Every structure is written in structure tokens, then in C-alpha cells.
N, C-alpha and C positions, 0 to 999 in steps of 0.2 A: 720621639716619644710614641709614635703610632706604629701599629703592627700590620700584619698581612692576614687577610681572612683565610688564606690557604691552609694555615696551621690550626684553624679553629677545631677544638675537640681533641687535639693531640695531647697526650700526657707523657711527660718525660720520666725515665727511670734510671737510677744509678745503683751500682753495687759498691760497697765499701767494707773494709775490715779495719775497725778502729783499734789498731795495735801499734803504738809508737815506742821505740826503744829509748829515745832521748829527746831533749828539747828541740832538736833540729829535724826530727823525723818528718818527712813529707806526708801530706794527706793525699791518698790515691783513690780516685773514683773511676769506676768503669761506666762509661756512657753507653747505654744499651739501645740498639735499634736506630741510631742516628746516622745520617749521611755525613760525610766529611765536612760539608759546608755547615750543616746544623751543629755539629760538634765544635767547629771553630767559632760559631756564634756564641755557644755557651761559654767556651774558654775566654772569649773576648769580654763577655759580660762579667765574668768572675774577675778577670784581670783588671777591668776598669773600676770595679767597686771595692776590691780587696787588695790594697797596695801593700799589705803586710806579707804577701806571698809572691814568689816567682811562679808563674803559671806556664806549664808545658803541656802540650797535647801530643800523644803518641798513638800511632795506629797499632792495633792488635791484628796480625795477619791471620786469616782463617786457615784452619787445617781440618783433616777429617774428624778430629775429636772436638774441636772448638769452633764456635762461631766467631766471626770477626767483630771488631768494635774499636773503641777509642778509650785510651787511658788519660785521664786528666790528673796531672800531678801538681800539687800545690806545696812548694817548699818554703818554709818560713824564712823571712829575711832577717829575723832576730829570734832569740830563744823563745819558745812557746811552751805551754804546759803539755808534756807528753801524754797522749791518750785522753786529752781533755774533752769536755762536751763539745758537740758540734753547734756552732753559733747559729741562731735563727736567721740572721741576715745572710750568712753564707748558704745555708740550706735553701732559703728563698731564691737566691740567684742561681743555684744549681738546678732547681726544679721548676722555675717560672715558665709559663708558656713561651714557645719560641717566637721570635720576631714580634714581640709585643712589648710596648713600653709599660713601665710600672711606676707608681708613686706610692709613698707611704700613706697609710690611713691615718686619720686623726685619732686622738685618744678615745673620744666618745665612739667613733666608728669601731675601733678595736673592741671595746667592751660589748657593743651591740652585736658585732660579727661573732665574737666568741660565744655569746649566749645563743645566737640564732643557729649556728652550725651545730651546737650541742643539742639543739632541739628543746631547750628549756621552755616549757609552756606550750609547745606546738607551733607550727609555722605561722598561724594567723596572728600570733602575738607580735610579729615583727613586720606586719603589713599595715600600711596606711592607705586611706582612700579619700578622694575628693569627689563630690558630685554636684551637678547643677543642671538646669534645664536650658535647652536650646529651642527657641521658638522662631519659626520662619524657615526659609529654604535651606536645605543641607545637601551639598554635592558630596557624595561619599568618596568618589575618586579623589577629589580635591582635598577632602578631609584627611584621607590616608597619606596623600603626598605631602600635605602640610606637616603632619607629625614626623614623617620620614625626613623632611628637610630640616626640622629642628634637630633630629638625631645626628644629622650630618654636620651640624654646626655647634653642637653642645657635647663636649667630651664626656660629660657625666652620663649621658644616655648611651654611650658606647663602652661603658665600663663594666667590668665584672670584678670578682674578688678572688684572691689567692691567699690561702692560709696554711700552706704546707710548712713554711717557716715563719719568718716575720710577716705579719699580715700586710698585704699590698692591694692597691687598686690596679687592675690590669686594663690598659687602654687599647682598644681595638680600632681599626680603620673603619669598620662598618658594623652596624647593628640594626636590626629591624625592630621597629615599634609595632607590637601586635595590636591590631585594631579589629574588633569583632562587633558586628551589628546583630542584635537579637530582636526577634519579633515578640510583641507583647503576649501573644497567645502561647508562646513556648516557655516562657519563664517570667515569674513575677519579680518585682523589684527586691523584696527582702531575700528571696532565694538567690538572685543574682549576686547581691552583696555577700551573702554567706558563702556561696560557692566560689566566688572569685578570691575571697580572703583565704579560704581553705586550700586553694591551689598552691599558695606560697610561691617561691621562686627558686630556681637552681642558681645559686649565687656564683658558681664558677662559669656561668655563661652570661654574655651581655644580653640586655633586654630586660632590665630590672624595673621597667615601667611599662604598663600596658593600658589600653583604652577600650572601654566597652560602650556601646550605644544601645539603649533600650527604647524601641519605638513605643509611642503612646497608644492607647486603645483607639480603635477605629472611630471615625466621626459618624455617629448615627443620628445626631440632632441638627446637623447642618451648621455647627458652630466653627467649622474649620479644623484643620489637622491639630492633633494634640502635640504638645512639646515633646521633643526627644530628650530623654534623660541620659546625660553623659557621666561616665564613671572612670576616673583615673586611679589606678591601683599601683602602688610603688613600695619599695622596700625601705624600712626605716634606717637601715645602715647606709643607704645611698643618699637619701634626701631628707631634709626636714620639710615641714609644711610650707615655709616660705619659699624654699627651693622649688617645690612642686608647683606652687602658684606662679613663680617666675617662668617656668617652662610652659605653663598654660598661656601666659601672656605672649611668649614667643610663638606659640602655635597660632594665636589669633593673628599676629603679624604675618605669619606664613600663609594662613588661609586667605587673608585679604590681598596677598601678593600672588594669587592664583596657585598657591601650593608650593612656592619655592622662595626661600629667603635668599637675598643676594649675598655674595661674598663667601669667604671660607669660615673657619672656626671663629666663634665669637670669643674674644679675650677681654679681660682676664677670665680665667676659669679655674677649675680645681688644680690644674698643673701650676698655675701662678700662685695659688694659695699654698700648695705644698712647698714651693720654693720660698715663699714668705715665711712659712713656719720654720724651715731649716735655718733661716737667718736670725731667728730670735735668740737673744742672749738669755740663757737659762739661769745665770747667777742671781739676778734680781728676783726671778720667780722662785728659785729655790729658797732664798732668804725669807721671802714673804710667806710661803706655804709652811716652812718650818715652824713659824709662829702662828699662822692663821688657821691651820687645820683644826677640826673639832677636837677639843681636849677629851681625855678619858672621863667618862661620867657625864658627858653632855646629854641632854634630853633629845633624843632623835625619833622616838617612836610616837605615832599618832594614837596609840592605844595602850592600855595597861595589859600586862601579860595575862592571857586567859585562853581558854579553848571554847570555840563556838559550840552550840548544841549539836550541830551536824556539819560535817565537812563538805564543802563544795569546791568546784574546780573552775578554772578558766578566768578570763578577764571580765571585770565588771565596769560599768559606766553609769554615772548618774549626773544630772545637770540641774542647776538652779539659775535664776535670773534676778538681778537687781534692777528694778524698774528705772526708766530714764530719770525721773525726778530724784530718786534716791541716789542714782549714780552721780548726778550733778552735785548733790549735797556732799557726797563723799569726796568728790574731786575738790570742791571748794574748801572743805574742812582740812584736807591734806595740804592743799596749796597755801592756805593761811598759816601753816606751820613749816613752810619751806620744803615740802616733800610732794611726791606724786602719788596717785592712787595705787600704783604698784607697791609703794612703801607701806601704804595702809593695809594692803592685802598681806604683805610680809609680817606686819605687826600682828594681825589677827592669827595668822598661822603659827607664829611664835607663841602666842598666848595659848593656843590649843595644844601645842606640844608640851608646854610647861604644865598645863593642867593635867595632861595625861600622865606626866611623871609623878604626880602626887607630892610635889615639893612644897615647902613653906617659905623658905628664904630665897636669896638670890641663887640663880642656877643658869649656867650656859645652855642654850638650846641651839641645835644645828639642823639645817635643812638645805636641800639643793636649790639653787637659783639658776635657771636655765638662761644662758646668754647666747645670743644668735651668732656671735663670733664674727659679725660683719662690721663692727665698729673698729676698724683697723686701718693702719697707714698703707693701704693698698688701693690704688685707683679703682673706683667703681666696684669695690668689694660688695656693696649692698646688692648688686645685680648678679652675683655668682650663685648659680644653683648647685646645691650640694649639701653636705652635712658639715657645717663649719663650726658650730658652737658646741658647748659642753654644759652639763649641769655641774656647777661648782658649789662646794659646801660653804655655806655662810653661817657664821657663829655670832650670836648676840647674847648678852646676859639679860635675863628677865628678872627684875627685882620688884616684888609686889609693892614695896614702899616708895618706889621712884615714880615721878610724874610720867604719865603715858606719853606726853610730848617728847620726853627724853628718849623713850624707846623708839618712837617714830624717827627721830633724827639718827639714832644709833643704827637702825636697819637701813636708812637711806645712805649713810656714810659707808656702812659695810658693803652694800651693793656697789657703790662707786669704787671702792677699793678693789673689788674683784674685776672690774672692767678691763684693766690692762692685761689680765691673765686669762682671758676667755679661751685662749689656745691651749692651755695646760690641761692634760688629761688626768683622770683619776688615778691611773697607775703611777704617774709622776708624783702626784700629791702624796700617795701612800709611801713611795720611796723617800721623798724629802722629809716626811714627817715621822719616819721610823716605823711605819705600819707594815704588817705582813702583806705580801702580794695577794690580791683578791679579797682582802678584808673590806667590810663595809665602811663607808664614810657617813652616809645618811640613810634614812629609810623613807624619806619623802622628798619630792621636788616640787617647786612652784614655777610654772612657766607662763609668762605673759606674752601672748601672741599679738603681733602687730602685722596685719595682713597688707601686702602691697596693693595699692589701688590700681584698677585698670585705667590706663591713660585715656584722657578724653578723646584724643584723635582715633584711638582704636574703637571706642564706643560709637563715635560718629561714623566711622567706616563701616562697622557692622550694621548700624541702623540704616545706612544708605542702601544696604542690600536687603533690607527687610528682616534683619536678624536681631532678636532680642535675647540677651544672655542673663540668666539669673546669677546671683552671687554664689561662688563655690562654697560648699559646706563640707566639714570634715565628718566622715562616717566611721563608726567603730573607734578604734584606738585602743592601745594597751600600754602597759608599763612593765618594766623589769623590776620595779620597786614595789613595796606594799601599796603605796599611794602616790599618784602624781596629780597635782591640782593645776588645771589649765584655765587661763582667763583670757577672754577676748571681748571686743565690743561688737554688738550686732548692728544691723542696718539702722536701728532706732537709737543708737549710741547707748544702749543699756549694757551693763557689765554682765557677762555670762560666765559662770563658773562650771567647769566640768571636772568631776573626780573620776580618774581612771584608777582602778585598784585590782589587786590580785585577790580573787575570791577564796583562794586557799588559805589566805592569812587575814583577810578583812571581810566581814560578812556584808551583805547588801544593806542590812539594817544599820550597822555601824557606819558604813560609808555614807548612807543617806543622812544619818544623824549628825555626822561630822560636817557635812556640807551645810546642813540646816543651821548648825551653830555658827559656822563661818558667816553665813548671810545675816544671822541675828546680830552678830557683832558689827558687821559692816553697816547695817542699818542704824545701830544704836550709837556708835561712837560719835557721829556728828551731832547727836543730841546732847553731848556733854562737852561743851567747848571750854569750860572753866579751867584755869591754870592748875588748880589743886587736884584735878582728877587724876588718880593714880592707876598704876597697872593693876593693883589689887581691886580697885573699884571696877575696872573693866572686866576682870575675871568674875566678879560677883554678879555681873549682868547675866551670866549664864545660869545663875541660881542652882537648882538641883538637877539640871540637865545631865543625862547619863554620860559618863565617860566611856568611850568605846573600848572594846577589847581587841587584842590582836594576837593571832596565833604565832608561836615561834617558828622560825624556818626549819625545814627538814634538816636533820644532821647530815653533815658531809663526811669527810674522812677518806681513808684509802680502802678501795675495794678491788678484789681481783677475782677473775673467774677463768679457769682453765678447762678446756674441753677438747676432746678428740673429734675431728670432723671427718677424717678419712684414715683408716688404719694403716694403709700402705703395705708394701711388701716387707717380709721379715728382714730386719737389719737395715732397712732403708733409711736414708737421711731424713731429717725432720725439718719441716717448714712450719714456722710459728707465725700466724697472722695476728699482729698486734692491733687491737681495737681500742680507740680512745674517742671521746666526743669530737665530732667533726669529720670522721671518716665517711665518705659518701655511702649512703645506704645501698646495699646490694652489690658493692664492689667485690667483696670476698665471696659472696654467693656465686657471682658470675665466674670468678676464678676457679672455685671448687667444681663448678659444672663443666668448664671448658678446658681446664689445664690437664694435660696428659703427662703422666710421669709416675714413677714408683714411690714417691716420697710419702711419708706419713705427714698428714697435715693436721695441725692443732690450732685452736683459737685461744688467745689470751686477751681478755678484756681488762683494761686498766682504768681506774678512776682514782684521782688523787695524785700527789706529788712524790711520795716516797715509795720505793720499790723494795719488796722483800728480797734479801740477799739470796735466799735459797729457792727463789720462785721457780726457776727452770731446772732444778736439780733432777727432777723425775724424768725430764725429757732425754737426758743423756744416757746412752748405752754404748756397749762395745761397738766400735766402728761407725758410729753414727755421727754425721756432721749436722750441725744446727744452722739453719738460715732463718734469720728474723726478718719479717716483711712488715713494712709500715706504709700504708697508703695515705697520702696527704699529711695531716698533722701527726699521724702515728709514726712517721719516719723518724722524727727526733726521739720519741720514746723508745723505739726499737734500737736506735743507735745507742741510747743511754744504757739499755739493758745489756747490749753486746759489750759496751765499754766496761761495765762493772763485772761482767763475766770474765773478760780478759784480765782484769786486775786480780781476780781471785784464782784463775786457773792458768793464766799465761797463754791461753789459746782463745783467739777472738772468733766468734761466729761471724759469718758473712751477714751483711745487712743490706736488704733491698729497700730502697726508698723511692716513692713516686710523687709526682706533683698531684694537684687536685684536679679532678675531672669527673665525667660521668661514670656510672658503674661499669659499663662495657669497656670504655677507654682505659679506666684504671686497671681492670682485670687484664686487659691485653698488655699493658705496660708491665705489670707484675709478672705475667707469664714470660715475657721476653727476658726479663732479668733473671728469672729462675732457670730458664734454659741456659743462660750464660754461666750461672753458678754451677749447674750440673755438668756442663761441658768442661769447666775449669777443674772440677773435682775428678772427672774422668782422666 
């Protein structure tokens, strides 16, 4: 499962012509720039995972007109669709980094990764941060060693992402945890937070968690050294907050062990979780979600349609706190009716969604409920750092005439029904419920955080060395939905609610008002214990409070942009660089700058799923050969364009496809493949 650091940064490239005469036609790929050993490794990987093909590897001898290389021939063992689309799993195995193990991403990871590499909302939308204070002696060398020791024993800290085909986690043998110490005079706390979020991460490289230390101000009053502020920044597609806190706990263990944890990899880990996922029987989940997915017409929006007076951008965040006595009363009220305070919060959120819909009679409402994914039949699953859970859509019927206690039990039972299916991703729910790929299931999610406590033996060990640790706090945070409501308990056992929202769709005023109404209901419901108290009575507690407004999403659809980047020599072949969301920024710029050749180079930007049949007609001319290039996720789109071109004309353009990597590495891989195409044409 683990790879070799010597191949770090290498990007694979293949050339393919998608033209098959019959159902038994082989798929032939030219592997560019690989040694025989590396080509054999790719062939073995494909043969091991794709049993439907007989796999052969042939050498292409070099001659004065052609560069050498290797041909990978995949012959179907049974009839296949001639000239069909190239499968994402096969493409992933052709282009994955060499000598590195891969595992499938979870459904929620796939959704976050897709949004992150597309740059939706900017890089800081997918970054999370934890911070706390360290008071007492701090040995920086031991601190750095301790984090590195954690990375050597936790596979998730040696992981990167690959999204050239089917999205995968790539597991490396080694990865460095970046640790940087800042002097208080050089940067302030707010600026450090902002700057570190804006950096984002290069998801194709390991090292998706980093640590910053900010020294306190100098001691001028003789009170002793100020605490050091610690900041852990990580990517949301890699870890949830519980996973990050588990890694912090491992760091403490390592620091107390002089910077080195004993033993090898800690198991179980994300590899064991991936194997557990692969063993799950989908039949029961399919049957459940076919009936349990939100029905058409369910109330999902936290606001009525409308446009704010002025448009703003970026993530928003607002927080309210239910005082400890009020929290105790809420807990007692819910427990007296056979439910927990999380069910009380779900009831309140369902009421707000119903009110925003402007309905009068019974109406189904739906919102996401985030499950940690750690309540599974896998030993010690609760201690696995990673992103194991999913926001699952929960649907309940809100009836103003029904007793509020009935709605409380309804949301409790609905949440319990979801628990066995925490591993199911949104794409599977859409498929099983007959929805279009990428369509929305809900517009809000409620997440109840339960933070793991630091074991007493670690607290005692740190205290024995004169070290006092503050409790980690979450900083920033963003959401890919219009609104996400996050709940947790603070050190005084008060319920704290944080609304994360998209300011392009929900104004600061409306977000603050929604959270205020949520707190108003949580305070008021325990004041009405009578059995005859109805859902309608609860809604009337809000009186004339304003119903928030929510902007509609930006329209999607298909968009294309074709432009000439380099005119090339008269009559020269044409190279078309296909751009889709997720292509490494700067990859094609580097190719254009460094690639030498007579070709005419054009750029085709594609957004959407349907391609215009005559899209590339203007590129063809007498004697011109067309080569379509796709870096990373653009490879599949380039192949699809070539396949459709072959169906119409009987002549297939060559397709160059590369894996995912840095801009320079991707450009080098594309250039190698283009030289192979040119040599073949000659």
C-alpha cells in the first residue's frame, strides 16, 4: 500500500486513439517517458485491478524518426462497447503516481475534493484551523520531531489526492509536517490566521496539515513568558475536526516520549476503513434511500427567495451561546420525552425551514445531519483520524396541528434510521433515488460536534514537565452549502451554536437573525411542557420575527471558450489544450512557454456535461492532424471529444492524457507525449 519517495512529483502521460472497429477491439495506450521497470509497474497495476482485459506490454524500438516507448494493450476478454467512454477507474490506474498505493475516497471526500479543485469559493473555503495556547517550556526540536513521528505512524498525514480519473487518496512512504515558528513582532495573530488560510494546499502533494507557532509578546512586567499560540491548519477533504484533534492527541504522546512514538503504523487507519467500506452490502442501503431521500417539494431552504440589497462574497460565520442553566433545562426537557438535545436542535431547525417555506398544512422538510461515520463495526474506529462521515439528508413531516412531542420523536427516530448508512455518499443517494448527478439534496446541514477529551495521563505528563495546554478551538470554518449549523459544548457545558454560511446567498443580517430565532426557540420550548403544546404553538413563539431571504444559486449549464494561444506554422498540426475545473493552474502556461514545435496551439475551456457536436469543426484544415491534450481531469473530457469526433468522421484524433501534479511536472509530461505524437506522425 505504501510507495517510494523517489517518484515524488513525477507525472505520467499516455497517448491514445479512441477508435475501435468492433466489440473486441483492444485499447492501446502509449506510455511516454517511462523506463521498462516503471512501464511494467503500470501494466501490473492495470492487470491486477481490471480483470476484464488481457494486458500486454510491448516495447516500441527507437529509430531516427521516433522516440522509443512502451505500448500497453488491453484486449477485452468479452464483448465490450466499441469506442465507448474511458472508465474513470481505468484512467485512474493508468495515470496514478508510480510506486504509490491508492485507496478510494469516501463519498463526502469526493464532493469536497471536486469543489476544492474547481476553486469554488477560493482555497480558504476548504481549510480548517485549530488553535490553543501552550504555557510552559517548549523544546522546538522535540516539537518538530514529535509531529514528524506522528506522520510516520499515521497514514492520513502521508496522503495526497489524485483526481485524474476516479478520485483516490495516494499513500506515500514519507511526508514532512511543516512546522514554522513566528515572532510576535513580525506578524499578528489575525494576520497569521488569514495568511495561513489563504495559502491553501497543493492537494496532489502530501503534507495536507501544517503547524504554526506564534510567540507571545515579550515579558516587560516580570510576569513570566507569555503563552505560545499553536495553530494547526488542515484541508477539509482530508480530515474532520475530530480527526484533527485525534492527531493533536497523538502529538502530545509523541512529545512526552521525547519526540518519537514507538512502533510502526498505528492501525486501524484509513486503509482499514476503505476495506470496511468495500465490504458493505449496498442492497439494504439502496432500498432505504430509494424511500428515504427527500421527496420533490420538500422544504429545504432556510430563507424565502429574494435578492439582498447588495451582493457580498466569501464565507460568513456567526456564533451564539445558550447559557449553562438554559442548556441544562433543554437537556432535561428533551430527556423527559425520550430524546437528546441534538433532537431538540433538529426540531428547531425543522421549524425554521418550515416557516421559511410559507406553508400552512403538513409539509416534509429536509436538511443534512452530519454523522461522524465512526459508529461502525470496525475495531477502534473512533480513533481513526480522517474524514469518515457524511452529511446525510434527513426528512421529517412538520404538521402544525400535531403535538410538538411527536415531532421530537420523529426527528429522533429519523436520525437513528440514518446511523447504519453513515458510509453512504451523496452521489449514491442521488443515483438510488433517481436524481440527476450533482443535483442538490439539501441546502443546510446540522452538525453536532463531540470533541474527544485529552486523556488524564497525558494531562498529568504534560503538567509534570511544567506545561499547561489550553483547549483547542476551531477558527474560521466555511461551508459548501448556503448554511451549516454547528453545535458543541464549551468548557462550562453551555451549548454553543455557530452558523457558517455563504455570504453570496445569505446575508450577515439574515444569518444572525436565523441563529437568534434558533436560540429563542431553544430557550422557549422547555417553558411549555404541556402535552397539548403543538407544532403550531411553537411556530407562534416567533411572532412577527422576520423570515430570512436567500439568493438563488448562480445558473450553471454548458459553457465553452475556444481561443488560439499560438498560431504555429502554416498547415501545422493542431494541439488543443482542454481545460476543465481541476486542471492544475499554470500547467498549460508552462507548456506554452517551454514546448518547442511547429504546432498550432489552441485552448478549449469546457464547463458542463454536454459537448457541442461541431465544437472543433473550425480546427480542421487540409493536412492538419488534431491532438487533444488533457492534464489531470481534462484527460477524460479530451478522450470523450476525440471519441465523438471519431464517431462522426471515422478518424480519431490522438489524445494525450496526464496524471495530476504540479504545473511544471504536468507541462513536462504533456511535452513528452506531444513529441511522441509528432514522431509518430512523421
